[in-house]
C-alpha positions as CSV (number, residue, x, y, z in Angstrom):
1,X,-25.1,150.6,-65.9
2,X,-27.9,149.7,-63.2
3,X,-27.6,147.2,-60.7
4,X,-29.6,146.2,-57.6
5,X,-27.8,146.1,-53.7
6,X,-29.7,144.3,-51.1
7,X,-29.2,145.9,-47.6
8,X,-30.8,144.9,-44.3
9,X,-33.3,143.1,-46.3
10,X,-34.5,146.2,-48.6
11,X,-33.6,145.8,-52.8
12,X,-31.8,149.6,-53.8
13,X,-32.1,149.9,-57.4
14,X,-28.6,152.3,-58.1
15,X,-26.8,153.7,-61.4
16,X,-23.0,153.0,-61.6
17,X,-23.0,155.3,-64.9
18,X,-23.6,158.6,-62.4
19,X,-21.0,158.5,-59.8
20,X,-20.9,161.2,-57.7
21,X,-17.0,161.8,-56.2
22,X,-16.9,163.6,-52.9
23,X,-12.9,163.3,-52.9
24,X,-10.7,166.4,-53.3
25,X,-8.1,165.8,-55.8
26,X,-4.4,165.8,-54.7
27,X,-2.9,168.2,-56.6
28,X,1.0,170.4,-57.2
29,X,-0.2,173.9,-56.6
30,X,-2.1,176.3,-54.5
31,X,-5.4,174.6,-55.5
32,X,-4.8,172.2,-53.0
33,X,-6.3,171.9,-50.0
34,X,-4.1,172.9,-46.8
35,X,-4.5,171.9,-43.1
36,X,-2.5,171.3,-39.8
37,X,0.2,174.1,-40.6
38,X,1.8,172.5,-43.3
39,X,3.2,173.4,-46.4
40,X,1.4,172.2,-49.8
41,X,2.1,168.5,-51.3
42,X,5.3,167.4,-53.6
43,X,4.6,165.9,-56.5
44,X,8.0,165.7,-58.4
45,X,9.9,163.6,-60.7
46,X,12.6,161.5,-59.4
47,X,16.3,162.6,-60.4
48,X,19.5,160.6,-60.3
49,X,22.4,162.5,-61.3
50,X,21.9,164.5,-64.9
51,X,18.9,161.5,-65.5
52,X,14.8,163.1,-64.8
53,X,12.1,161.0,-64.4
54,X,10.4,162.9,-67.1
55,X,9.7,161.8,-70.6
56,X,9.3,166.1,-71.7
57,X,12.8,166.7,-70.1
58,X,14.1,164.2,-72.6
59,X,15.9,161.8,-70.2
60,X,13.4,159.3,-69.7
61,X,10.7,157.6,-71.8
62,X,8.2,157.1,-68.0
63,X,6.7,159.9,-65.8
64,X,8.6,158.9,-62.3
65,X,7.4,160.7,-60.0
66,X,8.0,161.1,-56.3
67,X,4.7,162.5,-53.9
68,X,5.4,163.7,-50.5
69,X,2.0,164.5,-48.7
70,X,0.2,164.0,-45.4
71,X,-3.2,162.4,-45.4
72,X,-4.8,164.4,-42.8
73,X,-3.4,168.0,-44.0
74,X,-3.7,168.0,-47.4
75,X,-6.7,166.1,-49.0
76,X,-9.8,163.7,-49.0
77,X,-8.4,160.9,-46.2
78,X,-10.1,158.5,-43.9
79,X,-8.7,157.5,-40.5
80,X,-9.2,155.2,-37.7
81,X,-9.2,155.1,-34.4
82,X,-5.7,154.5,-34.5
83,X,-5.4,158.3,-35.5
84,X,-5.8,158.6,-31.7
85,X,-4.5,155.8,-29.7
86,X,-1.2,154.4,-28.0
87,X,-1.6,151.5,-29.7
88,X,-0.9,151.3,-33.5
89,X,-4.2,150.8,-35.9
90,X,-4.5,150.6,-39.5
91,X,-7.1,151.9,-41.3
92,X,-6.7,149.4,-43.9
93,X,-7.4,146.9,-41.5
94,X,-10.1,148.9,-39.9
95,X,-12.4,149.0,-42.9
96,X,-13.4,145.8,-44.1
97,X,-16.5,146.9,-46.2
98,X,-16.8,149.2,-48.8
99,X,-20.5,149.8,-49.3
100,X,-22.8,151.5,-47.3
101,X,-26.3,153.1,-47.2
102,X,-25.7,156.4,-46.1
103,X,-27.8,160.3,-45.5
104,X,-26.6,163.5,-46.7
105,X,-27.5,166.4,-44.9
106,X,-26.5,169.6,-44.9
107,X,-26.2,171.9,-41.6
108,X,-25.3,175.4,-40.7
109,X,-23.1,175.3,-37.5
110,X,-24.5,177.2,-34.9
111,X,-22.1,180.7,-34.0
112,X,-21.1,180.6,-30.3
113,X,-20.3,184.0,-28.1
114,X,-16.6,182.7,-28.4
115,X,-16.5,182.9,-32.2
116,X,-16.6,178.9,-32.6
117,X,-19.2,177.3,-34.8
118,X,-19.8,174.2,-33.8
119,X,-22.9,171.3,-35.1
120,X,-24.7,170.2,-32.0
121,X,-26.9,167.4,-31.1
122,X,-29.8,169.3,-31.4
123,X,-29.0,169.9,-35.0
124,X,-28.7,165.8,-36.2
125,X,-31.7,165.0,-34.1
126,X,-33.4,167.6,-36.8
127,X,-32.2,165.9,-39.7
128,X,-31.9,162.6,-39.1
129,X,-34.3,160.2,-40.5
130,X,-33.9,156.5,-39.7
131,X,-33.2,154.6,-43.3
132,X,-31.2,151.8,-41.3
133,X,-28.1,154.1,-42.8
134,X,-24.7,152.9,-41.0
135,X,-22.7,156.2,-42.9
136,X,-23.6,160.0,-42.7
137,X,-22.3,162.5,-45.2
138,X,-22.3,166.0,-43.5
139,X,-22.3,169.0,-46.1
140,X,-21.8,172.3,-43.9
141,X,-23.3,175.6,-44.9
142,X,-22.3,177.8,-46.5
143,X,-20.8,175.4,-49.0
144,X,-18.6,177.2,-51.3
145,X,-16.2,176.0,-54.0
146,X,-13.2,176.8,-52.0
147,X,-13.7,174.3,-49.3
148,X,-11.6,172.5,-52.5
149,X,-8.5,174.7,-52.0
150,X,-9.0,176.7,-48.5
151,X,-6.3,177.0,-46.7
152,X,-7.2,175.9,-42.8
153,X,-4.4,176.4,-40.6
154,X,-5.2,178.9,-37.5
155,X,-8.6,179.7,-39.1
156,X,-10.7,177.6,-36.2
157,X,-13.2,175.9,-38.7
158,X,-16.5,174.4,-37.5
159,X,-16.5,171.3,-35.2
160,X,-19.2,168.7,-33.9
161,X,-19.4,168.6,-30.1
162,X,-18.7,165.2,-28.8
163,X,-22.8,165.3,-28.0
164,X,-23.3,165.0,-31.7
165,X,-20.7,162.4,-31.9
166,X,-22.2,160.5,-29.4
167,X,-25.5,160.6,-31.1
168,X,-24.1,159.4,-34.3
169,X,-22.8,156.5,-32.6
170,X,-26.1,155.8,-30.6
171,X,-28.0,155.6,-34.4
172,X,-25.5,152.5,-35.2
173,X,-23.1,155.2,-38.2
174,X,-20.2,153.3,-38.9
175,X,-18.8,155.6,-41.1
176,X,-19.1,159.2,-40.5
177,X,-17.9,161.8,-43.6
178,X,-17.4,165.5,-43.4
179,X,-16.2,168.8,-45.4
180,X,-14.0,169.8,-42.4
181,X,-10.3,169.0,-41.7
182,X,-11.4,167.8,-38.5
183,X,-14.5,166.6,-36.8
184,X,-13.0,168.3,-33.7
185,X,-11.7,172.2,-32.5
186,X,-8.5,172.9,-34.5
187,X,-6.9,174.1,-31.2
188,X,-8.9,171.9,-28.1
189,X,-5.1,171.0,-25.9
190,X,-5.6,167.6,-27.5
191,X,-9.0,166.6,-26.1
192,X,-10.3,165.4,-29.3
193,X,-14.0,165.0,-27.4
194,X,-15.8,163.9,-30.9
195,X,-13.2,161.6,-32.2
196,X,-13.4,160.0,-29.0
197,X,-16.6,160.5,-28.2
198,X,-17.7,158.3,-31.9
199,X,-15.2,156.0,-31.5
200,X,-16.1,155.3,-28.1
201,X,-12.6,155.7,-26.8
202,X,-12.3,156.0,-23.3
203,X,-8.5,155.8,-22.6
204,X,-6.5,156.4,-25.3
205,X,-3.6,154.5,-24.1
206,X,-5.9,151.3,-23.1
207,X,-7.9,150.2,-25.3
208,X,-11.4,149.6,-23.6
209,X,-13.0,146.3,-25.1
210,X,-15.7,148.4,-26.9
211,X,-14.3,151.1,-28.7
212,X,-15.6,150.9,-32.3
213,X,-12.6,149.0,-33.7
214,X,-13.9,149.0,-37.5
215,X,-15.3,152.6,-37.8
216,X,-13.9,155.1,-39.5
217,X,-14.5,159.2,-40.1
218,X,-13.6,160.5,-43.0
219,X,-12.5,164.4,-43.6
220,X,-11.8,167.1,-45.9
221,X,-14.6,166.0,-48.3
222,X,-16.7,168.3,-50.6
223,X,-20.2,167.6,-51.6
224,X,-21.4,170.0,-54.3
225,X,-24.5,171.9,-54.3
226,X,-26.5,169.8,-57.1
227,X,-26.0,166.8,-54.9
228,X,-29.1,166.9,-52.6
229,X,-30.2,165.8,-49.5
230,X,-31.2,162.4,-48.9
231,X,-29.9,158.6,-49.0
232,X,-27.4,157.5,-51.0
233,X,-25.4,154.3,-51.8
234,X,-21.6,154.7,-50.6
235,X,-18.9,153.5,-51.7
236,X,-15.9,154.4,-49.7
237,X,-12.4,153.5,-51.2
238,X,-8.8,153.8,-49.6
239,X,-5.5,152.7,-50.6
240,X,-3.6,150.0,-49.3
241,X,-2.0,152.1,-46.7
242,X,-0.5,150.3,-43.6
243,X,-1.4,153.8,-41.8
244,X,-3.9,155.3,-39.2
245,X,-5.1,157.3,-42.0
246,X,-5.1,157.0,-46.3
247,X,-6.3,159.3,-49.2
248,X,-9.6,158.4,-50.2
249,X,-12.1,158.4,-52.7
250,X,-15.6,158.1,-51.5
251,X,-18.4,157.7,-54.1
252,X,-21.9,158.5,-54.0
253,X,-24.2,156.8,-55.8
254,X,-28.0,157.9,-56.2
255,X,-30.6,155.4,-55.3
256,X,-33.5,155.1,-58.3
257,X,-35.5,153.1,-56.7
């Protein structure tokens, strides 16, 4: 099914029958990616006395599972500036619309003398094409399939330097998506420089008036190799969860005209 969307006065025709799912499913096994030093998520049937909420147990007419997980550690999630501020902000209140014009780019992080792998402003500037986009999807290279099940704790994954985040903010990017567990360095003594730069948060204890309340960061996506760099329509789906972050399901659609 094809449809035409209008964004900033330009018509874009997309095919809704060919969605490109960037999310990593939450599973109760070693296939689940994990970050931030937590154990695997748990998906298990409710047990009350001798009753087990599982059809094949012979005790229940329905499957009735409890799910225990952390949005930041266990898969694709979208977060708002409430992730780093003293005052509470919910991503379900921050994200007001769900369809965006997005550029997909592939970046090979630069290796530093200390072994850190960083995404720089210069790299983003070289890949930037001005489509009037308000979302960007960053695929890091090499793009191995084990990103979908990687155990990130204590591995010092690549990250954005603050100047790169400033560049995206200056270009009007409101929704940043990346295939890493964080836009910041894993162990940075709580500085969170890229988060702060992207959201324009100057003081986490006393939020400045020009902080970007409606901007979001989506982490731990997976962009398959067959998805070519370029312009897409993004549908960013989250759950109705009153929290700084929510599990999310970002979907890309190719522009066919």
